C-alpha positions in Angstrom: 12.6 21.8 7.7 12.8 20.5 4.2 16.6 20.4 4.5 16.3 18.2 7.6 13.9 15.9 5.7 16.4 15.6 2.8 19.2 14.8 5.3 17.2 12.0 6.8 16.3 10.7 3.4 20.0 10.5 2.6 20.7 8.7 5.9 17.8 6.3 5.1 19.3 5.5 1.7 22.7 4.9 3.4 21.0 2.4 5.7 19.5 0.6 2.7 22.9 0.6 1.0 24.5 -0.9 4.1 21.9 -3.7 4.4 21.7 -4.5 0.7 25.5 -4.1 0.2 26.2 -6.4 3.1 23.9 -9.0 1.5 25.4 -8.6 -1.9 29.0 -9.0 -0.6 28.0 -12.3 0.9 26.4 -13.7 -2.3 29.5 -15.8 -3.2 29.7 -17.1 0.4 26.0 -17.9 0.2 26.7 -20.1 -2.8 29.3 -21.9 -0.8 27.0 -22.2 2.2 29.2 -20.1 4.5 27.4 -16.7 4.4 26.8 -14.8 7.6 25.1 -11.6 8.6 27.6 -8.8 8.8 27.5 -6.0 11.3 26.9 -3.6 8.4 23.6 -5.4 7.7 22.5 -5.0 11.3 23.5 -1.4 11.5 21.9 -0.7 8.1 18.6 -2.1 9.3 18.7 -0.1 12.5 19.5 3.0 10.6 16.6 2.4 8.3 14.3 1.9 11.3 15.4 5.1 13.1 15.5 7.3 10.1 12.2 6.0 8.8 10.5 6.8 12.0 12.1 10.3 12.0 11.0 10.9 8.4 7.4 10.0 9.2 7.4 12.4 12.1 9.0 15.2 10.1 6.6 14.8 7.2 3.6 14.8 9.5 4.9 17.9 11.3 5.0 19.6 7.9 1.5 18.5 7.2 2.7 16.5 4.2 0.6 13.4 3.4 1.9 10.1 4.7 0.5 6.8 3.6 0.2 5.1 6.9 -0.7 1.7 5.4 2.4 1.8 3.2 4.6 2.8 6.1 3.1 0.0 8.2 3.8 -2.6 5.6 7.4 -1.3 5.2 7.8 -1.3 9.0 6.5 -4.9 9.2 9.0 -6.1 6.6 11.8 -4.2 8.2 11.0 -5.7 11.6 11.2 -9.2 10.1 14.6 -8.3 8.5 15.9 -6.8 11.7 14.7 -9.7 13.8 16.4 -12.3 11.6 19.6 -10.4 11.3 19.7 -9.6 15.1 19.0 -13.2 16.2 21.5 -14.8 13.8 24.2 -12.1 13.9 26.7 -14.1 15.9 26.4 -17.4 14.0 29.4 -18.4 11.8 27.1 -19.3 8.9 23.5 -18.8 8.1 21.3 -21.2 6.1 21.0 -20.3 2.4 17.1 -19.9 2.5 17.2 -17.6 5.6 20.0 -15.5 4.1 18.2 -15.3 0.8 15.0 -14.3 2.6 16.7 -11.3 4.2 18.0 -10.2 0.8 14.6 -10.7 -0.8 12.7 -8.8 1.9 15.2 -6.0 1.6 14.4 -5.8 -2.2 10.7 -6.0 -1.4 11.1 -3.0 0.9 12.9 -1.0 -1.7 10.3 -1.8 -4.3 7.4 -1.0 -2.0 9.1 2.4 -1.3 9.5 3.1 -5.0 6.4 1.6 -6.7 3.6 2.0 -4.1 2.0 5.3 -4.9 
């Protein structure tokens, strides 16, 4: 079961990389006011959602402790990210503050995962 958990942690990190990488590749375009949400950002956020839910289930099945408050906060932040990216995914350009918000919330989610003990 531990191997399965490690596989899903790896997939979760790939999702984070897709979301954050998509944001970072659009930084120059954001400066020019023509940034857009890429499909990789949407798929990365969806991957994070699915693998995160699976990880919680697998950890609880193993009787490992899960901080439900932390997971709830991370889920709330991810739902906001996912909602913004999903709604604006077909637009040619996204406003700078909205695009920056998605990048900032992604970083917040990463730091919650790493620093909240």
